[in-house]
C-alpha positions in Angstrom: -103.2 55.2 -142.5 -106.8 55.6 -142.0 -108.0 57.6 -139.9 -111.6 57.5 -138.4 -113.8 60.3 -136.0 -116.6 60.5 -134.9 -118.5 63.5 -136.1 -122.1 64.5 -133.7 -123.4 60.7 -134.8 -122.0 60.4 -138.7 -118.5 59.3 -139.6 -116.1 61.0 -142.1 -113.5 58.2 -143.4 -109.4 60.2 -144.2 -107.7 60.8 -146.1 -109.3 59.3 -149.8 -113.3 60.7 -149.7 -115.5 62.4 -147.2 -118.3 59.9 -147.2 -122.2 61.0 -145.5 -123.5 58.2 -142.6 -126.0 56.0 -143.7 -128.1 57.2 -146.1 -126.1 58.6 -148.6 -124.6 54.6 -149.3 -127.7 54.1 -151.2 -128.0 57.7 -153.0 -124.1 58.2 -153.9 -123.9 56.1 -156.8 -121.9 53.7 -155.5 -121.4 50.4 -157.1 -123.3 47.4 -155.0 -119.6 45.8 -153.7 -118.1 49.7 -152.7 -121.5 50.1 -151.1 -121.0 46.9 -149.5 -117.4 46.7 -148.2 -118.5 50.6 -147.3 -121.1 49.3 -144.5 -118.8 46.7 -143.1 -115.9 48.8 -142.9 -118.6 51.6 -141.3 -120.1 49.3 -138.7 -116.8 47.6 -137.5 -115.7 51.1 -136.8 -119.0 51.9 -134.3 -118.6 48.1 -132.9 -115.0 49.4 -131.9 -116.7 52.1 -130.4 -118.9 50.1 -128.1 -122.5 51.3 -130.3 -124.4 49.7 -132.0 -124.9 50.3 -135.6 -127.3 48.4 -138.4 -129.5 49.5 -140.7 -133.3 48.0 -141.4 -133.0 45.5 -144.2 -134.6 48.0 -146.9 -131.6 50.7 -146.2 -129.0 48.4 -146.2 -127.1 48.6 -150.1 -127.8 46.7 -152.3 -127.4 47.2 -156.0 -126.7 49.6 -158.4 -130.1 50.4 -159.1 -130.2 52.5 -156.0 -127.6 54.8 -157.1 -126.8 56.8 -160.0 -126.0 54.1 -162.1 -129.5 54.0 -163.4 -129.7 55.8 -166.8 -133.0 57.6 -167.0 -135.2 58.4 -170.3 -134.2 61.4 -170.4 -130.5 60.9 -170.3 -130.8 58.3 -173.0 -131.8 61.3 -175.1 -129.2 62.8 -174.2 -126.7 60.8 -175.2 -128.5 60.0 -178.2 -128.2 64.1 -179.4 -124.1 63.6 -178.1 -123.4 60.5 -180.2 -120.0 61.7 -181.4 -118.8 61.2 -184.7 -119.7 57.5 -185.1 -123.1 58.2 -184.3 -125.1 56.0 -186.3 -122.7 53.1 -184.4 -123.6 54.9 -181.3 -126.9 55.3 -181.5 -128.2 52.2 -182.9 -125.9 49.8 -180.2 -127.6 52.5 -177.0 -131.1 51.0 -178.8 -130.0 47.2 -178.4 -128.4 47.7 -175.4 -131.8 49.2 -173.5 -134.3 47.5 -175.2 -132.6 44.0 -175.2 -130.7 44.5 -171.5 -127.7 42.7 -173.3 -124.3 43.2 -171.1 -121.6 45.0 -173.6 -119.6 41.3 -174.2 -123.4 40.4 -176.0 -124.6 43.8 -177.8 -120.6 43.6 -179.1 -120.9 39.9 -179.8 -124.1 40.1 -182.1 -123.7 39.7 -185.8 -125.3 40.7 -188.7 -126.4 37.2 -189.3 -128.4 37.1 -186.0 -130.1 40.8 -186.9 -131.3 39.3 -190.7 -132.3 35.8 -189.2 -135.1 37.5 -187.0 -138.4 37.0 -187.0 -139.8 40.2 -187.7 -143.4 41.0 -186.5 -146.0 44.2 -186.8 -147.7 45.3 -183.7 -149.6 48.2 -183.8 -148.1 49.7 -186.7 -145.0 49.0 -185.3 -141.9 46.7 -186.1 -140.5 44.3 -183.8 -137.7 41.7 -184.2 -137.6 38.7 -182.2 -134.2 36.3 -182.6 -133.3 33.0 -182.5 -131.4 32.2 -179.0 -128.4 33.5 -178.4 -125.9 31.9 -175.9 -124.3 34.4 -173.3 -120.4 35.1 -173.3 -120.3 35.8 -169.8 -123.0 32.8 -168.0 -123.7 30.8 -170.9 -127.5 31.5 -170.4 -129.3 30.9 -173.5 -131.2 34.1 -174.0 -134.5 35.4 -176.2 -134.0 38.4 -176.9 -136.3 41.1 -178.9 -135.6 44.3 -181.1 -138.4 47.3 -180.0 -139.4 49.7 -183.3 -136.2 52.3 -181.9 -133.7 49.8 -181.9 -135.4 48.1 -185.1 -134.9 51.6 -187.0 -131.6 52.7 -185.5 -130.0 49.6 -186.2 -131.0 49.0 -190.2 -130.2 52.5 -190.4 -126.6 51.8 -189.2 -126.2 48.1 -190.8 -127.5 49.4 -193.9 -126.7 46.8 -196.9 -124.6 44.8 -195.1 -125.5 41.4 -195.2 -122.5 39.3 -193.0 -119.8 39.8 -190.4 -120.2 41.8 -186.9 -122.8 43.9 -186.2 -121.3 46.5 -184.5 -117.7 47.5 -186.2 -114.6 49.8 -184.6 -112.9 52.1 -186.8 -111.0 50.1 -188.6 -113.9 47.7 -189.9 -113.2 44.7 -187.2 -115.5 43.8 -184.9 -116.1 46.0 -182.2 -114.4 45.0 -178.9 -115.5 45.0 -174.7 -112.7 47.7 -173.6 -113.5 50.5 -176.8 -117.3 49.7 -176.6 -117.2 50.9 -172.8 -114.8 53.7 -172.9 -116.8 55.2 -175.9 -120.3 54.7 -174.1 -119.0 55.7 -171.0 -117.2 59.0 -173.1 -120.5 60.0 -174.4 -121.9 59.9 -170.7 -119.4 62.4 -169.4 -120.2 64.6 -172.7 -124.0 64.6 -171.5 -123.2 65.5 -168.3 -123.5 62.4 -166.5 -121.6 60.7 -163.6 -121.4 56.8 -163.2 -123.3 55.7 -166.3 -122.0 53.1 -168.8 -122.6 50.1 -170.5 -123.9 48.4 -167.1 -126.1 51.4 -167.0 -128.4 50.3 -169.9 -129.0 46.6 -168.3 -130.0 47.8 -165.1 -132.6 50.1 -167.0 -134.4 47.0 -168.7 -134.0 44.9 -165.7 -136.2 47.4 -163.2 -138.4 49.0 -166.0 -139.5 45.2 -166.9 -139.8 44.2 -162.7 -141.8 47.9 -162.0 -144.2 46.8 -165.0 -144.7 43.6 -163.4 -143.3 41.1 -166.1 -142.6 37.7 -164.7 -139.0 37.1 -163.5 -138.8 34.3 -165.2 -139.6 36.2 -168.9 -137.6 39.1 -168.4 -134.7 37.0 -167.4 -135.0 34.8 -170.6 -134.9 37.9 -172.8 -132.2 39.9 -171.0 -129.7 36.3 -170.5 -130.0 36.3 -167.0 -129.8 33.0 -165.0 -132.5 31.5 -163.7 -132.3 29.4 -160.8 -135.2 27.3 -160.4 -137.1 25.4 -163.0 -140.3 27.8 -164.5 -142.7 27.0 -167.3 -144.2 30.4 -167.5 -141.4 31.3 -170.6 -141.8 27.9 -172.2 -145.7 28.6 -172.6 -144.9 31.7 -174.0 -141.9 30.7 -176.0 -144.1 27.4 -176.9 -146.7 30.2 -179.3 -145.7 31.9 -182.1 -145.7 35.7 -181.3 -146.5 35.5 -177.7 -143.2 36.7 -177.1 -143.5 39.9 -178.5 -146.8 40.3 -178.3 -146.5 40.6 -174.4 -142.8 42.6 -175.5 -144.6 44.7 -177.0 -147.2 45.4 -173.8 -144.6 46.7 -171.8 -142.4 48.6 -174.4 -143.6 51.9 -173.6 -142.0 51.2 -170.2 -138.6 51.2 -172.2 -139.2 53.4 -175.1 -136.9 56.8 -175.1 -138.9 58.3 -177.6 -142.5 59.1 -177.2 -143.3 57.1 -180.7 -141.5 57.2 -184.3 -142.2 60.7 -185.2 -140.6 62.2 -182.5 -137.4 60.3 -182.8 -137.4 61.3 -186.9 -137.6 64.7 -185.5 -134.5 64.5 -183.5 -132.9 62.9 -186.2 -134.3 65.7 -188.8 -133.4 68.7 -186.0 -129.6 67.3 -185.5 -129.1 66.8 -189.6 -130.3 70.7 -190.1 -127.5 71.3 -187.2 -125.0 69.1 -188.8 -126.1 70.9 -192.7 -125.9 74.5 -190.6 -122.4 73.9 -189.0 -120.9 72.2 -192.7 -122.1 75.5 -194.1 -120.7 77.7 -191.7 -117.2 75.9 -192.1 -117.6 76.3 -196.1 -118.2 79.7 -195.6 -115.2 80.5 -193.3 -112.9 78.1 -195.6 -114.2 80.8 -198.4 -113.1 83.9 -196.0 -109.9 82.1 -195.3 -109.2 82.0 -199.1 -110.3 85.5 -199.7 -107.8 86.8 -197.2 -105.3 84.7 -198.4 -106.1 86.4 -202.0 -105.5 89.5 -200.7 -102.4 88.7 -198.8 -100.5 87.7 -201.7 -101.9 90.9 -203.4 -100.3 92.8 -200.8 -97.0 90.9 -200.8 -97.1 91.3 -204.9 -97.8 95.4 -204.6 -94.9 95.9 -202.6 -92.7 94.1 -204.4 
């Protein structure tokens, strides 16, 4: 039985959780639906006590953007360092996800052909790839994604000389599926000390940053494949001029860039490779010590006989 108790103007919900009132609804990282249900439950409780309860429109729980599910740049860098055994795939996925704002179903749905068919542009000495139209899996909305330099470098390193098949592969060489990808990214976030961060956090990151940059809503929605309710010509004007979409994307890329530049990214890679070489050297040294100890034990047994 759920119990309610008034405590000095705040509220407590038992038995499952003890939740502070009002402001924590926005700060504790609940999803939009959970925060909305919580608000409704608290409002009903206060009304049953004949107490007026309300939040200003600006305070009401709206989207997970206001909670911990927003992945931050330094958090992405931490996840990059903890990418796990399939590091090249996982890093490539993270860079593609944060550069496109795609849902996990759309990222894992990409093929190598999509990558090879993308148009390459050089902007300020950096490579950008503009994809042909991609229809999103969930909402069947046309998307026109662009990959920035970080995603281009990571995904090309991962793909190597492959020319066909799914872009992201699982351990058996088949297409990486949504459940497996979701678990993998959540595990990486957990190992990086993050709570309530998953695949969708990268989509929210892209949307939030583009909004903050003042990019036209119709433009960034077309990039990430989000439904547009009203007709607008702003994207069609961008789309009809070759390279214009990439030019606009590049102007705002600094907002979603995780590393300061390509040299920092390469330095991060070199440092990780150096650490891995050091670990491999220590393992080889330990194996040599084990072999010497095994030989010593055999000699002792031989002398005892």
